[in-house]
Backbone bond lengths (Angstrom), bond angles and torsions (degrees), N, CA, C in turn:
res aa  C-N    CA-C-N  psi(-1)  N-CA   C-N-CA  omega(-1)  CA-C   N-CA-C  phi
1 M - - - 1.475 - - 1.543 107.06 -
2 E 1.330 115.89 159.36 1.478 120.42 171.21 1.554 110.12 -58.12
3 D 1.320 112.12 154.88 1.526 115.98 176.98 1.482 111.45 -86.68
4 H 1.286 119.11 7.39 1.489 121.95 176.60 1.487 109.84 -151.28
5 N 1.318 115.96 159.44 1.476 120.49 -179.99 1.528 108.89 -87.39
6 V 1.372 114.62 162.48 1.439 120.44 178.39 1.524 109.95 -58.55
7 F 1.314 118.11 137.59 1.492 128.22 -176.32 1.538 111.12 84.12
8 A 1.337 120.54 -15.65 1.430 124.55 -179.61 1.499 110.89 -93.44
9 G 1.301 114.67 178.22 1.551 120.33 177.98 1.523 107.46 110.78
10 A 1.312 117.12 141.48 1.432 123.01 -179.08 1.503 111.48 -87.08
11 F 1.323 115.46 65.31 1.441 119.98 -175.35 1.524 112.13 -89.15
12 V 1.346 117.45 -19.75 1.433 122.26 178.50 1.511 109.52 -109.66
13 D 1.346 115.16 122.18 1.438 120.63 173.57 1.576 106.15 -77.91
14 R 1.298 117.38 102.82 1.425 119.97 -171.17 1.533 115.75 -69.87
15 S 1.345 115.79 -12.91 1.501 120.60 170.27 1.528 112.03 43.62
16 G 1.315 115.46 57.73 1.446 120.97 -175.78 1.570 111.28 -59.68
17 E 1.284 116.05 -28.40 1.509 119.57 -177.69 1.503 112.38 -69.89
18 R 1.356 118.52 -16.26 1.461 122.44 -178.50 1.566 112.50 -93.19
19 R 1.355 116.86 -10.18 1.411 119.44 -172.83 1.571 113.44 -64.35
20 K 1.324 113.31 -29.63 1.465 118.81 -178.27 1.552 112.19 -100.64
21 D 1.284 115.63 2.70 1.451 119.85 -178.09 1.598 107.22 -90.75
22 S 1.274 117.38 89.70 1.458 121.64 -172.86 1.523 112.70 -62.82
23 D 1.378 116.49 -32.33 1.449 118.57 -179.80 1.536 111.23 -71.45
24 W 1.338 114.43 -39.01 1.489 119.68 179.40 1.537 109.32 -66.28
25 L 1.369 116.90 -42.19 1.422 121.16 -177.26 1.604 108.54 -66.00
26 A 1.280 117.80 -41.24 1.417 120.21 -177.43 1.517 108.90 -65.39
27 E 1.311 117.78 -41.65 1.471 119.85 178.51 1.546 109.44 -65.85
28 A 1.323 117.46 -42.62 1.449 119.80 -179.57 1.511 111.03 -63.30
29 M 1.317 117.53 -36.27 1.479 119.97 -179.48 1.531 113.19 -61.49
30 S 1.343 114.38 -26.40 1.476 120.53 -177.04 1.506 113.75 -100.85
31 A 1.308 117.48 -6.94 1.467 119.19 -175.06 1.526 111.82 -71.38
32 S 1.334 114.86 144.44 1.445 119.41 -175.38 1.572 110.97 -66.71
33 A 1.289 117.60 -29.05 1.498 121.21 -176.23 1.547 114.22 -83.43
34 T 1.351 113.99 -12.06 1.445 118.35 -179.43 1.525 111.02 -69.79
35 R 1.352 113.74 142.20 1.445 119.29 179.49 1.560 111.01 -120.79
36 F 1.347 114.17 149.72 1.469 121.45 -177.53 1.486 110.89 -122.53
37 V 1.292 113.43 134.68 1.492 122.72 179.94 1.577 108.95 -98.27
38 P 1.298 117.86 104.23 1.477 117.23 -179.70 1.559 109.50 -78.87
39 V 1.301 113.95 133.27 1.482 119.38 177.41 1.510 107.42 -120.85
40 W 1.310 116.24 106.57 1.472 119.48 -177.59 1.554 108.11 -95.76
41 G 1.309 114.35 107.23 1.517 120.25 -169.41 1.510 109.14 67.20
42 D 1.352 115.14 -104.70 1.464 119.30 178.96 1.510 110.58 -124.20
43 R 1.354 116.24 19.11 1.522 119.96 -174.25 1.541 108.84 -117.72
44 C 1.338 113.79 153.87 1.485 122.12 -177.64 1.558 107.55 -116.11
45 L 1.292 114.19 154.96 1.424 119.09 -174.17 1.541 111.60 -89.80
46 V 1.363 113.43 132.34 1.458 117.97 -179.37 1.516 106.55 -135.21
47 G 1.303 116.02 149.86 1.460 123.06 -177.36 1.498 110.73 -159.30
48 G 1.363 115.42 168.37 1.466 120.30 171.92 1.478 111.18 93.34
49 D 1.349 114.48 176.16 1.448 123.95 179.51 1.558 108.08 -146.12
50 P 1.299 119.28 107.49 1.460 128.85 0.61 1.577 111.75 -62.72
51 P 1.337 115.30 159.27 1.500 118.39 -176.72 1.537 111.08 -66.03
52 G 1.320 117.05 142.65 1.430 122.65 175.78 1.520 108.34 -145.05
53 A 1.345 114.34 156.47 1.438 119.90 177.19 1.553 108.77 -66.00
54 V 1.299 115.04 134.57 1.489 119.67 175.50 1.494 111.13 -88.96
55 L 1.310 118.47 110.27 1.454 125.71 178.92 1.487 109.92 -103.49
56 L 1.327 114.35 127.21 1.508 118.55 -166.99 1.565 110.16 -100.04
57 E 1.305 116.01 155.86 1.440 121.92 168.60 1.517 109.05 -85.24
58 R 1.345 115.26 166.12 1.445 123.17 -178.80 1.492 111.24 -57.11
59 T 1.333 117.62 -44.08 1.459 117.29 -178.24 1.531 114.83 -65.83
60 Q 1.296 115.09 -27.24 1.515 117.51 178.46 1.503 111.39 -76.51
61 I 1.346 118.19 -36.68 1.440 119.41 -173.33 1.549 111.26 -94.13
62 D 1.297 116.39 -11.61 1.493 118.70 -173.59 1.480 117.64 -50.86
63 P 1.357 122.57 -36.52 1.456 121.96 -179.43 1.500 112.43 -64.08
64 F 1.376 119.57 -17.86 1.445 123.04 -177.58 1.495 114.64 -102.88
65 I 1.343 118.23 1.74 1.451 123.51 -175.41 1.485 112.66 -90.54
66 D 1.284 119.35 129.17 1.479 125.25 165.68 1.518 112.89 -133.09
67 E 1.292 118.10 -175.49 1.474 120.05 -173.18 1.499 112.10 -69.66
68 Q 1.356 118.51 -17.91 1.442 119.50 -169.09 1.562 113.98 -105.86
69 N 1.329 116.25 -9.40 1.504 117.25 -167.40 1.472 114.12 -116.00
70 V 1.305 121.77 11.00 1.497 122.92 179.68 1.493 109.05 -110.75
71 I 1.356 114.63 131.44 1.467 120.74 -173.39 1.552 108.08 -128.79
72 F 1.337 118.33 124.32 1.405 123.26 178.53 1.534 109.35 -74.65
73 L 1.351 120.39 116.92 1.414 124.69 -178.09 1.491 112.25 -89.94
74 G 1.406 117.11 -33.66 1.438 118.97 -178.31 1.536 108.98 138.44
75 L 1.263 116.39 -158.18 1.519 121.10 176.04 1.504 108.95 -101.32
76 F 1.333 116.09 121.91 1.484 120.55 178.94 1.582 105.84 -118.20
77 R 1.299 112.06 120.60 1.499 118.92 -173.69 1.520 110.13 55.38
78 N 1.333 114.22 41.45 1.467 125.82 174.00 1.554 111.67 69.23
79 Q 1.257 117.59 14.67 1.463 118.97 177.15 1.552 110.23 -125.29
80 P 1.312 120.29 149.80 1.444 123.21 -179.57 1.561 111.24 -61.95
81 A 1.323 115.75 138.34 1.433 121.84 -178.22 1.556 110.19 -132.68
82 F 1.293 116.33 132.12 1.472 123.61 -179.03 1.534 107.45 -123.55
83 A 1.364 112.74 149.23 1.502 120.06 167.65 1.519 106.99 -98.18
84 V 1.300 115.78 144.83 1.442 123.28 175.72 1.532 109.35 -126.86
85 S 1.303 119.10 118.56 1.426 125.13 178.42 1.555 110.25 -80.09
86 I 1.320 116.00 126.82 1.456 122.25 176.84 1.509 110.23 -119.61
87 N 1.360 115.98 126.20 1.441 122.73 -174.77 1.507 109.05 -60.02
88 S 1.394 116.54 127.08 1.424 122.30 -179.87 1.516 114.27 -69.31
89 D 1.396 116.10 -8.81 1.457 118.53 176.44 1.542 109.93 -74.38
90 L 1.362 116.88 -19.85 1.479 119.63 173.58 1.498 111.69 -76.34
91 H 1.308 113.96 153.67 1.444 118.96 170.87 1.540 109.86 -60.16
92 P 1.335 119.72 135.08 1.477 120.33 -176.98 1.527 111.38 -56.74
93 P 1.348 118.65 119.86 1.455 120.34 -178.52 1.549 112.56 -81.00
94 F 1.336 117.89 178.83 1.420 126.04 172.29 1.519 111.55 62.55
95 A 1.310 117.97 31.74 1.495 120.53 177.02 1.487 115.50 -57.53
96 E 1.436 113.99 -25.71 1.446 117.73 178.91 1.511 113.23 -74.02
97 L 1.339 115.73 -15.80 1.413 120.69 -176.12 1.518 114.22 -101.91
98 G 1.353 117.38 -20.95 1.406 122.57 -176.03 1.489 114.67 163.06
99 E 1.329 116.03 -157.07 1.433 120.22 -175.82 1.542 108.99 -138.58
100 F 1.297 115.32 140.11 1.475 120.43 175.49 1.510 111.96 -73.62
101 K 1.303 117.36 124.05 1.472 121.56 -173.55 1.575 112.48 -128.78
102 D 1.304 114.11 150.38 1.483 118.36 177.80 1.503 112.01 -63.53
103 L 1.335 116.53 148.87 1.432 119.08 -178.01 1.494 115.00 -64.69
104 R 1.312 118.55 -27.16 1.508 120.14 178.02 1.533 109.33 -63.91
105 F 1.344 117.73 -37.46 1.424 121.09 174.52 1.510 111.66 -68.42
106 L 1.333 116.32 -45.62 1.448 120.01 -178.23 1.521 114.12 -60.73
107 G 1.324 114.48 -32.38 1.506 119.87 177.80 1.481 110.51 -62.70
108 T 1.354 118.87 -23.30 1.450 119.51 -178.85 1.512 113.71 -89.05
109 V 1.344 118.80 -13.86 1.442 120.66 -171.77 1.521 116.10 -123.21
110 L 1.347 116.61 -25.24 1.490 120.45 -174.59 1.531 109.29 -80.75
111 P 1.362 113.77 152.05 1.447 116.21 168.45 1.530 110.76 -61.85
112 P 1.363 116.13 154.74 1.459 117.76 -175.60 1.495 118.34 -52.32
113 D 1.355 117.64 -38.86 1.453 120.88 -178.45 1.522 112.28 -69.37
114 E 1.339 116.77 -38.58 1.446 120.81 175.79 1.479 114.73 -69.73
115 A 1.367 117.66 -36.72 1.433 121.85 174.81 1.512 110.53 -61.09
116 N 1.346 115.24 -40.75 1.470 120.79 179.39 1.548 110.68 -65.69
117 L 1.337 116.84 -42.60 1.470 119.91 176.55 1.479 113.22 -62.53
118 A 1.359 117.38 -44.14 1.460 122.48 -178.73 1.547 110.53 -62.47
119 A 1.384 116.98 -42.75 1.396 120.47 -178.55 1.505 112.19 -65.75
120 H 1.336 115.81 -37.63 1.495 122.53 177.53 1.540 108.72 -62.57
121 A 1.341 115.85 -48.61 1.452 123.04 -178.70 1.507 111.14 -60.72
122 R 1.307 118.16 -51.09 1.468 121.48 -176.65 1.531 110.70 -63.50
123 A 1.339 118.32 -43.24 1.447 121.07 -178.32 1.468 113.36 -61.38
124 I 1.308 118.20 -42.99 1.493 120.02 -177.05 1.508 112.19 -79.04
125 V 1.360 117.89 -28.90 1.434 118.42 174.01 1.551 111.08 -68.41
126 L 1.348 117.52 -38.40 1.452 118.44 177.41 1.497 111.96 -70.46
127 W 1.286 119.01 -31.09 1.439 122.33 175.49 1.572 111.28 -63.02
128 H 1.291 115.45 -44.30 1.456 117.62 177.25 1.533 111.17 -60.65
129 G 1.320 117.80 -42.60 1.425 122.60 -178.30 1.533 113.32 -63.05
130 A 1.363 113.42 -30.05 1.492 120.40 179.67 1.505 114.23 -91.11
131 T 1.345 119.06 -0.90 1.441 121.14 -171.32 1.605 107.71 -131.23
132 L 1.326 115.32 46.84 1.431 115.51 179.75 1.494 113.71 -80.71
133 Y 1.301 116.27 -9.03 1.497 121.07 179.97 1.547 109.41 -130.98
134 C 1.286 112.12 148.68 1.484 120.08 178.95 1.551 110.35 -69.75
135 G 1.368 116.88 129.40 1.396 120.12 -179.52 1.529 113.65 -75.16
136 K 1.319 116.85 -10.49 1.461 118.76 -178.08 1.497 112.86 -92.71
137 C 1.417 117.29 -44.06 1.468 118.89 -179.19 1.487 113.95 -117.18
138 G 1.284 117.64 -14.00 1.476 120.90 178.36 1.512 115.71 93.20
139 S 1.309 117.19 -3.66 1.465 120.93 179.41 1.517 110.71 -73.16
140 A 1.358 114.92 162.65 1.435 120.85 176.52 1.562 110.90 -60.66
141 S 1.319 115.90 153.27 1.468 119.89 176.96 1.549 108.25 -121.80
142 Q 1.280 119.50 162.79 1.423 123.15 179.82 1.483 111.35 -141.54
143 P 1.323 119.95 152.24 1.479 124.46 -177.65 1.499 112.28 -69.01
144 E 1.358 113.73 145.43 1.445 123.58 173.55 1.501 109.88 -142.65
145 A 1.337 115.70 171.23 1.456 122.77 176.96 1.550 111.06 50.04
146 G 1.381 114.41 53.12 1.432 118.73 178.83 1.476 115.81 64.84
147 G 1.347 117.53 21.03 1.438 122.96 -179.13 1.445 112.49 87.74
148 N 1.348 120.67 8.24 1.496 120.04 -177.25 1.523 112.31 -95.10
149 I 1.290 119.46 -2.24 1.437 122.76 167.49 1.522 106.72 -143.71
150 R 1.365 117.69 168.51 1.434 121.21 170.60 1.547 107.03 -126.85
151 R 1.347 115.77 156.23 1.454 118.48 -179.18 1.514 108.23 -130.75
152 C 1.367 114.65 140.15 1.420 120.44 178.14 1.504 110.71 -64.45
153 C 1.332 118.33 132.15 1.486 124.07 -177.16 1.521 110.97 -76.86
154 N 1.327 122.22 -11.46 1.457 124.43 177.94 1.540 107.92 -80.54
155 P 1.332 116.55 113.47 1.520 118.54 -174.31 1.545 110.84 -64.14
156 D 1.323 119.13 -21.90 1.457 119.09 177.96 1.532 111.87 -77.98
157 C 1.278 117.48 -16.79 1.455 122.37 176.33 1.533 111.07 -104.61
158 D 1.292 119.40 -59.95 1.471 124.32 168.56 1.594 110.65 60.25
159 Q 1.272 115.27 29.29 1.489 119.71 -174.17 1.523 110.23 -74.41
160 Q 1.366 117.34 136.98 1.389 122.96 171.74 1.496 109.35 -83.74
161 I 1.348 118.68 136.81 1.476 120.64 -176.91 1.529 105.43 -123.20
162 F 1.309 116.66 124.94 1.453 122.15 -174.61 1.509 112.12 -107.96
163 P 1.313 118.63 149.58 1.471 120.25 -179.04 1.506 111.91 -54.96
164 R 1.348 114.77 139.60 1.440 122.08 -175.26 1.563 109.45 -96.91
165 T 1.344 115.58 137.46 1.380 121.50 169.01 1.519 109.38 -130.86
166 D 1.326 116.61 128.86 1.448 121.58 -173.65 1.552 109.67 -97.88
167 P 1.352 121.41 112.33 1.452 121.31 178.18 1.489 111.83 -71.98
168 A 1.328 114.66 134.62 1.468 122.41 175.21 1.503 108.98 -137.15
169 I 1.363 115.70 140.57 1.442 122.09 177.57 1.542 109.12 -90.18
170 I 1.299 114.77 148.91 1.456 117.90 170.32 1.554 106.24 -142.86
171 V 1.333 115.78 133.27 1.529 117.63 -166.26 1.515 111.29 -138.83
172 L 1.306 112.09 136.95 1.487 121.00 168.04 1.542 105.72 -93.79
173 V 1.323 114.81 112.40 1.521 119.70 178.15 1.535 107.39 -93.39
174 A 1.302 116.98 121.10 1.456 121.89 -177.42 1.532 111.23 -111.93
175 D 1.302 116.03 149.24 1.445 123.34 174.73 1.575 106.63 -142.62
176 G 1.310 114.87 84.30 1.406 120.71 -176.95 1.555 111.56 63.34
177 D 1.281 116.22 -119.33 1.509 121.56 -174.72 1.535 107.69 -94.14
178 R 1.269 120.05 31.22 1.443 120.83 172.73 1.489 110.30 -149.32
179 C 1.295 117.45 159.60 1.474 120.96 -179.45 1.580 107.75 -137.50
180 L 1.277 112.93 162.76 1.463 123.58 -175.01 1.472 111.67 -99.36
181 L 1.311 120.02 120.31 1.481 122.15 177.17 1.542 107.36 -132.06
182 G 1.361 116.57 151.22 1.389 120.19 176.50 1.514 111.71 -131.41
183 R 1.356 117.90 173.63 1.430 122.24 179.51 1.523 109.60 -140.60
184 Q 1.336 116.23 145.13 1.488 124.72 173.33 1.490 108.53 -93.42
185 A 1.331 113.47 153.89 1.473 120.25 -174.49 1.530 115.68 -59.79
186 G 1.310 115.91 -31.70 1.482 121.16 -174.90 1.521 113.23 -87.95
187 W 1.311 118.73 1.32 1.456 120.23 -178.88 1.551 111.42 -80.33
188 P 1.349 117.14 157.90 1.490 118.57 175.04 1.565 112.22 -53.67
189 E 1.257 117.33 147.91 1.457 122.22 -175.40 1.527 109.99 -56.43
190 G 1.331 117.00 131.24 1.451 120.93 174.22 1.556 113.93 88.28
191 R 1.297 116.60 -3.01 1.502 116.73 -179.84 1.505 111.88 -86.69
192 Y 1.328 114.61 136.51 1.454 122.84 177.82 1.495 109.17 -131.18
193 S 1.335 116.48 152.28 1.445 118.17 -177.81 1.525 108.79 -148.55
194 T 1.323 116.10 177.56 1.503 121.79 179.33 1.516 109.85 -73.79
195 I 1.318 113.62 167.32 1.493 120.77 -177.84 1.520 109.87 -84.69
196 A 1.348 118.56 135.38 1.441 122.02 -176.37 1.537 111.21 -144.38
197 G 1.312 115.23 159.91 1.446 119.05 178.79 1.538 109.90 -179.76
198 F 1.301 115.84 160.33 1.498 120.99 -177.66 1.522 108.48 -79.91
199 V 1.343 111.76 147.86 1.487 121.32 175.12 1.507 107.69 -76.29
200 E 1.326 116.54 134.06 1.438 120.59 178.39 1.558 113.70 -94.31
201 P 1.308 117.47 162.02 1.491 119.55 -178.91 1.469 109.21 -59.28
202 G 1.348 112.94 138.22 1.509 120.59 174.80 1.516 113.95 77.50
203 E 1.346 114.56 17.45 1.496 119.96 -171.39 1.566 109.13 -118.83
204 S 1.319 115.29 132.39 1.482 117.72 170.89 1.499 110.09 -74.95
205 L 1.360 115.57 165.74 1.447 119.80 176.89 1.492 111.50 -62.54
206 E 1.307 116.76 -44.68 1.484 117.18 -178.53 1.494 111.91 -66.14
207 D 1.352 116.06 -34.95 1.513 115.55 177.26 1.526 111.51 -69.46
208 A 1.367 116.98 -30.07 1.467 119.73 178.70 1.535 108.13 -68.75
209 V 1.347 118.10 -40.71 1.438 121.69 176.67 1.519 110.45 -53.65
210 R 1.325 114.06 -53.84 1.481 118.21 -175.27 1.567 113.84 -65.33
211 R 1.332 114.52 -36.61 1.464 119.87 179.41 1.515 109.58 -67.42
212 E 1.351 117.46 -49.76 1.468 118.57 -172.78 1.505 110.84 -67.72
213 V 1.346 118.97 -38.72 1.437 120.19 177.86 1.494 111.58 -61.36
214 F 1.332 116.02 -44.15 1.456 118.60 -179.67 1.517 112.89 -68.70
215 E 1.359 118.72 -43.86 1.449 124.80 179.70 1.530 107.48 -57.28
216 E 1.291 119.08 -45.07 1.460 120.01 -171.21 1.572 115.79 -88.90
217 T 1.365 115.92 -24.62 1.419 117.07 -174.61 1.549 114.04 -133.03
218 N 1.326 118.59 -8.59 1.447 123.22 -177.36 1.541 112.89 76.01
219 I 1.309 118.49 4.77 1.464 122.20 -178.98 1.501 109.42 -87.75
220 R 1.349 116.84 134.97 1.406 123.55 175.36 1.575 107.55 -94.10
221 V 1.325 117.64 139.66 1.450 118.93 175.91 1.538 111.06 -121.11
222 G 1.280 117.02 152.46 1.429 123.93 178.40 1.520 113.85 -102.20
223 A 1.330 115.93 -98.23 1.507 119.43 -179.44 1.536 108.72 -64.81
224 V 1.348 114.04 140.79 1.477 120.10 179.50 1.533 104.56 -132.12
225 R 1.342 116.19 126.45 1.436 122.46 -178.47 1.512 111.22 -120.87
226 Y 1.341 118.00 133.87 1.478 120.29 177.75 1.566 108.23 -74.99
227 H 1.358 112.33 139.28 1.449 120.36 177.24 1.533 112.88 -106.20
228 S 1.355 116.51 -63.63 1.440 121.16 -177.06 1.487 108.13 -170.18
229 S 1.353 117.58 177.91 1.504 119.27 179.14 1.497 110.21 -132.46
230 Q 1.350 116.00 166.26 1.451 117.84 178.69 1.525 107.93 -152.35
231 P 1.383 115.38 126.46 1.445 118.03 171.74 1.504 107.01 -65.07
232 W 1.300 117.50 135.52 1.444 122.23 -177.44 1.582 108.23 -134.34
233 P 1.261 115.89 81.33 1.500 122.41 -167.63 1.510 112.28 -79.02
234 F 1.313 118.22 56.87 1.458 122.93 179.84 1.562 110.38 -126.43
235 P 1.364 120.59 59.91 1.467 124.64 4.65 1.533 117.07 -95.53
236 S 1.385 115.95 -23.54 1.489 115.20 -166.57 1.491 113.35 -153.24
237 A 1.325 120.09 38.27 1.466 122.25 -178.48 1.491 111.10 -93.46
238 L 1.346 113.47 151.53 1.451 120.57 164.58 1.447 109.33 -116.61
239 M 1.311 120.94 113.64 1.467 124.37 -174.52 1.573 107.56 -88.24
240 L 1.297 113.44 123.86 1.500 120.54 -176.82 1.516 106.87 -110.06
241 G 1.355 116.56 108.70 1.450 121.13 -169.63 1.516 115.41 -89.94
242 F 1.298 118.56 137.60 1.436 125.32 -178.24 1.529 112.69 -133.91
243 V 1.309 114.74 157.47 1.478 118.64 163.76 1.564 106.40 -120.71
244 A 1.350 113.57 135.76 1.465 118.50 -174.17 1.597 106.96 -129.53
245 E 1.322 112.35 153.60 1.459 119.02 178.72 1.510 109.15 -101.13
246 A 1.328 116.84 126.68 1.465 122.34 178.89 1.504 109.75 -72.90
247 T 1.314 116.26 143.65 1.478 123.22 174.15 1.500 113.70 -115.64
248 T 1.370 113.13 -9.74 1.486 120.50 174.55 1.522 107.60 -134.93
249 D 1.308 117.85 166.81 1.481 119.43 179.82 1.484 117.11 -137.05
250 D 1.309 117.92 8.94 1.512 123.65 -178.37 1.530 108.23 -88.25
251 I 1.335 116.99 106.56 1.482 120.43 -175.85 1.505 111.06 -84.12
252 N 1.347 117.12 133.60 1.443 123.34 171.85 1.549 107.18 -145.56
253 L 1.346 116.89 134.36 1.431 119.89 -176.36 1.526 108.91 -86.22
254 N 1.359 113.93 84.55 1.431 119.99 -169.59 1.549 113.45 -63.47
255 D 1.300 118.66 -47.37 1.502 117.95 -173.12 1.541 111.53 -101.10
256 G 1.308 118.02 3.72 1.480 118.07 177.60 1.513 116.81 68.84
257 E 1.330 120.42 13.04 1.441 122.83 177.40 1.534 111.78 -74.69
258 L 1.364 114.58 -29.50 1.465 117.52 -179.16 1.512 110.62 -105.12
259 E 1.344 117.56 147.94 1.409 121.93 176.01 1.551 110.10 -81.71
260 D 1.318 114.95 -29.42 1.510 117.10 179.15 1.543 105.94 -160.26
261 A 1.310 113.97 157.14 1.448 123.54 171.13 1.540 109.35 -148.66
262 Q 1.338 114.85 139.18 1.435 120.60 -174.07 1.514 111.57 -143.17
263 W 1.327 115.40 158.22 1.475 120.20 167.06 1.527 109.28 -88.26
264 F 1.277 117.70 132.75 1.478 123.16 177.42 1.557 111.45 -125.22
265 T 1.363 115.15 132.47 1.406 120.69 176.05 1.543 109.53 -78.38
266 R 1.285 117.79 163.59 1.450 119.70 175.47 1.517 113.71 -61.81
267 D 1.296 115.08 -36.83 1.526 118.52 175.27 1.519 109.96 -62.83
268 Q 1.276 118.86 -39.00 1.532 120.84 -178.24 1.509 106.88 -65.14
269 L 1.309 118.62 -43.66 1.451 122.41 -172.98 1.591 108.81 -72.44
270 K 1.296 117.65 -31.93 1.499 122.29 177.48 1.494 112.90 -78.56
271 S 1.302 119.18 -13.96 1.453 123.38 -177.00 1.515 115.51 -68.24
272 G 1.330 115.95 -21.20 1.427 120.78 -174.67 1.519 116.09 84.43
273 N 1.318 116.99 2.15 1.433 122.07 -178.59 1.560 114.66 -90.67
274 V 1.375 111.56 -8.00 1.463 118.57 176.98 1.518 109.96 -112.77
275 G 1.347 116.24 125.94 1.487 117.80 175.55 1.510 111.40 -72.18
276 L 1.329 114.61 124.63 1.484 119.53 -176.99 1.534 109.45 -100.12
277 P 1.345 116.67 165.10 1.485 120.19 179.41 1.508 114.09 -57.83
278 F 1.329 115.83 159.96 1.439 120.35 176.28 1.490 110.50 -56.47
279 R 1.306 115.80 145.26 1.501 121.37 -176.64 1.524 115.96 -63.12
280 I 1.349 113.61 -24.69 1.486 117.53 -177.21 1.528 109.82 -81.15
281 S 1.292 120.76 -9.05 1.490 121.33 -170.13 1.545 109.28 -92.32
282 I 1.301 113.84 155.01 1.472 118.90 173.76 1.503 110.85 -69.67
283 A 1.342 118.33 -23.98 1.456 122.44 173.93 1.585 109.25 -56.46
284 R 1.309 116.26 -46.68 1.418 120.24 -178.83 1.557 111.53 -68.68
285 R 1.315 115.74 -33.64 1.474 117.44 177.94 1.528 110.52 -67.31
286 L 1.350 116.27 -37.72 1.466 118.47 177.00 1.525 111.35 -63.91
287 V 1.357 115.25 -42.51 1.510 117.77 177.48 1.502 110.79 -63.69
288 D 1.273 118.30 -42.57 1.447 121.13 178.60 1.538 110.82 -62.56
289 Y 1.275 117.34 -40.47 1.448 123.19 178.17 1.535 110.16 -59.12
290 Y 1.356 115.79 -40.58 1.463 119.25 177.95 1.522 109.90 -71.61
291 L 1.342 118.49 -40.31 1.442 120.20 -176.96 1.536 112.89 -65.90
292 H 1.331 113.97 -28.63 1.500 116.23 178.64 1.569 112.49 -79.46
293 G 1.340 114.37 4.39 1.484 118.51 171.42 1.480 113.26 85.45
294 D 1.388 121.10 14.35 1.424 123.93 178.14 1.496 110.67 -75.95
């Protein structure tokens, strides 16, 4: 298997020390080698065969740049890279170069480094759009540090606002030669996935695993082992993957979040009669990890 999940991987040198260097940022914005990731609403531009992320030069993106919508992402393939937010009320531009696509689609077709770059750009563009005002005093906020923070415009408040990431656990619960999967009512018929939920305040990751599994399925778990993580910018989650050992087996849908939950053997999952999670998701990687007998 890959050593990282889709959208993950340290492909962008985020160069945090350069975010507050206004002279360096200005020079980078004008450099011929610098590339710009256009984000139209919540979609990124893809084109070519095989598909690839369309990264623009300054002259191409210049009509869409203003003081509020450019974000320094870091160094990508050793060159500066910026995201540019484009209002989705506008007709999608750059039709001659490609098409703006949803990140779930891009995760299935882009090379790993470009998928990581697109996920980074989309997540921080959406964060800016959701953080136009200070949550402390209600005043307008504005970008700083190359777009990697925002600051309240009220001088009496002056609060710094940092991008938000919501931690969520996702867990493959195993009991010998079977594992626990559930499904939500709105999913395609026959699809099942691992148990997941957001971490609550004052809660460790292991405690969140045990609570979520019990709340959703009535199953108690003992040993909990970390597997891997995945940025999931829909809009701002970080999925923290675990494998846990069940200590009970009587299923009950305690909180009503799931339509169904069942135990599945490896043979059942390999039969093709059970719909498995999307291949780009950490949920699928956890299921595959179990199916390979680990």
